[in-house]
C-alpha positions, -999 to 999 in steps of 0.1 A, spaced: 447 -547 447 452 -543 409 475 -573 409 449 -595 426 422 -584 401 445 -591 371 456 -624 385 419 -635 390 411 -623 355 441 -643 342 429 -674 360 395 -671 345 409 -664 311 433 -693 313 405 -717 324 381 -706 297 409 -706 271 417 -742 278 380 -752 279 373 -734 246 403 -750 230 391 -785 241 356 -776 229 370 -767 195 391 -799 192 363 -822 203 329 -807 197 335 -783 168 357 -805 146 336 -818 118 308 -793 126 325 -762 114 343 -757 81 380 -759 85 384 -722 79 360 -713 107 376 -738 130 409 -720 123 393 -687 132 380 -701 165 414 -716 173 431 -682 165 408 -667 192 419 -694 217 456 -689 209 455 -651 213 435 -655 245 460 -680 260 491 -660 250 477 -628 264 466 -646 295 503 -653 301 511 -617 294 484 -606 319 500 -628 346 533 -611 339 518 -576 342 502 -586 375 534 -599 389 553 -568 378 527 -547 396 536 -564 428 571 -550 424 560 -516 409 525 -510 422 525 -473 413 532 -479 376 503 -464 357 516 -479 324 516 -514 338 481 -509 351 469 -495 317 487 -524 300 468 -549 321 435 -533 314 442 -532 276 452 -568 276 419 -577 292 399 -555 269 418 -567 238 412 -603 247 375 -598 252 371 -578 220 395 -598 197 390 -634 209 353 -628 219 344 -615 185 361 -645 168 341 -668 190 308 -650 182 317 -650 145 322 -688 144 296 -700 169 268 -676 163 276 -665 127 275 -629 139 294 -603 119 310 -581 145 324 -555 120 351 -534 135 352 -551 169 379 -576 160 404 -550 147 397 -527 177 405 -557 200 438 -561 180 446 -525 185 440 -528 222 464 -557 223 490 -537 204 486 -508 227 489 -531 257 523 -543 245 534 -507 238 524 -497 274 541 -528 287 573 -519 269 572 -483 280 566 -493 316 594 -518 316 617 -491 302 607 -466 329 610 -489 359 643 -503 348 659 -470 339 
């Protein structure tokens, strides 16, 4: 069940990541200062890279469905993408200052990778 949820979230994230990347390349170029366009593109890159990681976690959960650390890793990847990339999108498109949200998202992504590594270590030991 968790694998299905994570795969559906990865599909949604991959779709929106590609759409947002195209939006930045075609609609935002020339409308945003280069620095802000770079911030938006950083959000897209992090979203797409972590979408791939989310797919990996979901597939590993098919093999090890009882791994709590893989489940936590998947949840943290989703939360981290929403907070990190989402805050960068809000910052560039709406001009909102989101304060500590972006770094919290980054910490979630780091924690996701840590859980991923620990889970991999445990299931392959």
